[in-house]
C-alpha positions as a Markdown table, in Angstrom:
| # | Residue | x | y | z |
|---|---|---|---|---|
| 1 | Met | 0.0 | -0.1 | 0.0 |
| 2 | Phe | 1.5 | 3.3 | -0.9 |
| 3 | His | 0.3 | 6.9 | 0.2 |
| 4 | Thr | 0.8 | 10.2 | -1.2 |
| 5 | Met | 2.6 | 12.9 | 0.7 |
| 6 | Thr | 3.5 | 16.3 | -0.6 |
| 7 | Ile | 6.5 | 18.1 | 1.0 |
| 8 | Gln | 8.5 | 21.2 | 0.4 |
| 9 | Leu | 12.1 | 20.8 | -0.3 |
| 10 | Pro | 14.8 | 23.5 | 0.0 |
| 11 | Glu | 16.5 | 24.1 | -3.1 |
| 12 | Lys | 19.8 | 22.4 | -2.2 |
| 13 | Val | 18.1 | 19.3 | -1.4 |
| 14 | Tyr | 15.9 | 19.4 | -4.5 |
| 15 | Gln | 19.1 | 19.8 | -6.7 |
| 16 | Gln | 20.7 | 16.9 | -4.9 |
| 17 | Val | 17.8 | 14.6 | -5.3 |
| 18 | Thr | 17.3 | 15.5 | -9.2 |
| 19 | Gln | 21.1 | 15.2 | -9.7 |
| 20 | Ala | 21.2 | 11.8 | -7.9 |
| 21 | Ala | 18.2 | 10.7 | -10.0 |
| 22 | Arg | 19.5 | 11.8 | -13.3 |
| 23 | Leu | 23.1 | 10.1 | -12.6 |
| 24 | Ser | 21.7 | 7.0 | -11.5 |
| 25 | Gln | 18.9 | 7.0 | -14.1 |
| 26 | Gln | 16.3 | 6.4 | -11.5 |
| 27 | Ser | 13.3 | 8.4 | -10.6 |
| 28 | Ala | 13.3 | 11.1 | -8.0 |
| 29 | Glu | 10.8 | 9.4 | -6.0 |
| 30 | Leu | 12.8 | 6.1 | -5.9 |
| 31 | Ile | 15.8 | 8.1 | -4.6 |
| 32 | Ile | 13.9 | 9.8 | -1.8 |
| 33 | Leu | 12.2 | 6.5 | -0.9 |
| 34 | Arg | 15.6 | 4.8 | -0.6 |
| 35 | Ser | 17.0 | 7.7 | 1.4 |
| 36 | Leu | 14.1 | 7.7 | 3.7 |
| 37 | Asn | 14.2 | 3.8 | 4.2 |
| 38 | Tyr | 17.9 | 4.2 | 5.1 |
| 39 | Thr | 17.6 | 7.2 | 7.4 |
| 40 | Leu | 14.4 | 6.8 | 9.3 |
| 41 | Pro | 15.0 | 5.2 | 12.9 |
| 42 | Pro | 13.9 | 1.6 | 13.0 |
| 43 | Leu | 10.5 | 1.2 | 14.6 |
| 44 | Leu | 10.2 | 0.0 | 18.3 |
| 45 | Asp | 7.9 | -2.8 | 17.0 |
| 46 | Glu | 10.7 | -5.5 | 17.3 |
| 47 | Ile | 11.2 | -4.5 | 21.0 |
| 48 | Pro | 8.9 | -6.3 | 23.4 |
| 49 | Val | 6.1 | -3.8 | 24.5 |
| 50 | Gln | 7.0 | -4.0 | 28.2 |
| 51 | Tyr | 10.5 | -2.6 | 27.2 |
| 52 | Gln | 9.5 | 0.2 | 24.7 |
| 53 | Pro | 9.0 | 2.9 | 27.2 |
| 54 | Asp | 12.6 | 2.5 | 28.3 |
| 55 | Val | 14.1 | 2.4 | 24.8 |
| 56 | Phe | 11.8 | 5.2 | 23.3 |
| 57 | Pro | 13.9 | 8.0 | 24.9 |
| 58 | Leu | 17.0 | 7.0 | 22.8 |
| 59 | Leu | 15.3 | 8.4 | 19.8 |
| 60 | Ser | 15.8 | 12.0 | 20.9 |
| 61 | Met | 19.4 | 11.6 | 22.3 |
| 62 | Asp | 22.4 | 13.0 | 20.5 |
| 63 | Asp | 25.1 | 10.9 | 19.2 |
| 64 | His | 27.5 | 11.3 | 22.4 |
| 65 | Thr | 24.8 | 10.3 | 24.7 |
| 66 | Leu | 23.9 | 7.4 | 22.5 |
| 67 | Gln | 27.5 | 6.2 | 22.4 |
| 68 | Glu | 27.5 | 6.3 | 26.1 |
| 69 | Glu | 24.4 | 4.2 | 26.1 |
| 70 | Ala | 25.8 | 1.8 | 23.7 |
| 71 | Gln | 28.7 | 1.1 | 26.3 |
| 72 | Arg | 26.7 | 0.9 | 29.3 |
| 73 | Thr | 27.0 | -2.3 | 31.3 |
| 74 | Phe | 25.0 | -4.1 | 33.9 |
| 75 | Pro | 26.5 | -3.4 | 37.4 |
| 76 | Ala | 28.7 | -6.3 | 38.2 |
| 77 | Asp | 27.4 | -6.7 | 41.7 |
| 78 | Gln | 23.9 | -7.0 | 40.4 |
| 79 | Trp | 25.0 | -9.4 | 37.8 |
| 80 | His | 26.6 | -11.6 | 40.5 |
| 81 | Ile | 23.3 | -11.6 | 42.5 |
| 82 | Tyr | 21.5 | -12.6 | 39.4 |
| 83 | Glu | 23.8 | -15.6 | 38.5 |
| 84 | Thr | 23.6 | -16.6 | 42.2 |
| 85 | Leu | 19.8 | -16.6 | 42.2 |
| 86 | Leu | 19.8 | -18.4 | 38.8 |
| 87 | Ala | 22.1 | -21.1 | 40.0 |
| 88 | Gln | 19.8 | -21.5 | 43.2 |
| 89 | Lys | 16.6 | -21.6 | 41.0 |
| 90 | Lys | 18.1 | -24.5 | 39.0 |
| 91 | Ser | 18.4 | -26.8 | 42.2 |
| 92 | Ala | 15.5 | -25.5 | 44.2 |
| 93 | Pro | 12.5 | -23.2 | 44.2 |
| 94 | Leu | 13.3 | -19.6 | 45.2 |
| 95 | Thr | 11.6 | -18.0 | 48.1 |
| 96 | Lys | 8.9 | -15.2 | 47.0 |
| 97 | Glu | 11.4 | -12.5 | 47.8 |
| 98 | Asp | 14.2 | -14.2 | 45.9 |
| 99 | Glu | 11.8 | -14.8 | 42.9 |
| 100 | Gln | 10.9 | -11.1 | 43.0 |
| 101 | Leu | 14.5 | -10.1 | 43.1 |
| 102 | Phe | 15.4 | -12.4 | 40.3 |
| 103 | Ala | 12.6 | -11.0 | 38.2 |
| 104 | Gln | 13.5 | -7.4 | 38.8 |
| 105 | Leu | 17.3 | -8.1 | 38.1 |
| 106 | Arg | 16.2 | -9.9 | 34.9 |
| 107 | His | 14.0 | -6.9 | 33.8 |
| 108 | Glu | 16.9 | -4.5 | 34.6 |
| 109 | Ala | 19.4 | -6.5 | 32.6 |
| 110 | Asp | 17.0 | -6.8 | 29.6 |
| 111 | Val | 16.7 | -3.0 | 29.7 |
| 112 | Val | 20.4 | -2.4 | 29.5 |
| 113 | Met | 20.5 | -5.0 | 26.7 |
| 114 | Phe | 17.7 | -3.6 | 24.7 |
| 115 | Arg | 18.9 | -0.1 | 25.2 |
| 116 | Arg | 22.5 | -0.9 | 24.3 |
| 117 | Ser | 21.4 | -2.6 | 21.1 |
| 118 | Tyr | 19.0 | 0.1 | 20.1 |
| 119 | Ala | 21.7 | 2.6 | 20.6 |
| 120 | Ala | 24.0 | 0.9 | 18.4 |
| 121 | Val | 21.5 | 0.6 | 15.7 |
| 122 | Leu | 20.7 | 4.4 | 15.9 |
| 123 | Leu | 24.5 | 5.3 | 15.8 |
| 124 | Lys | 24.7 | 2.9 | 12.7 |
| 125 | Arg | 21.9 | 4.6 | 10.9 |
| 126 | Arg | 23.7 | 7.9 | 11.8 |
| 127 | Gly | 26.7 | 7.0 | 10.0 |
| 128 | His | 28.9 | 5.8 | 12.8 |
| 129 | Ala | 31.1 | 2.7 | 12.7 |
| 130 | Leu | 30.4 | 0.1 | 15.3 |
| 131 | Pro | 33.2 | -1.6 | 17.1 |
| 132 | Thr | 33.8 | -5.2 | 15.8 |
| 133 | Leu | 33.4 | -8.1 | 18.1 |
| 134 | Gln | 37.2 | -8.4 | 18.6 |
| 135 | Glu | 37.3 | -4.8 | 19.6 |
| 136 | Leu | 34.4 | -5.2 | 22.0 |
| 137 | Gln | 36.2 | -8.4 | 23.6 |
| 138 | Gln | 39.4 | -6.4 | 23.9 |
| 139 | Gly | 37.5 | -3.6 | 25.6 |
| 140 | Ala | 35.9 | -5.9 | 28.0 |
| 141 | Ser | 39.3 | -7.5 | 28.8 |
| 142 | Ala | 41.1 | -4.2 | 29.3 |
């Protein structure tokens, strides 16, 4: 399904679009459509609904803040508690309090993961190079 939208372009953008269309022998419409597909931020639809309010604010962050967010980690002390509860849960049922703490820590870890991932996607869309897996592993061991 397609929709029609009329927009006003500044002269410079109009010239860029028409020149790109002419040089690539494609329609101006196709050039604009491909540009929009590449530059629009990805929708939050792929993120579970319960995490969307935590991730949505990233859309308005500047690049520096997104880079900080992409490098954010789950606190080591909380991760240790989570791992301990996970190990206990495998051998016996947790108490109600421990189950609540486990669920809370799991949610917080998921929020960090979704925010980091989405920040990386937004940075890539904005033209930033993302670190390779090797660079990430070296950074973690430093």
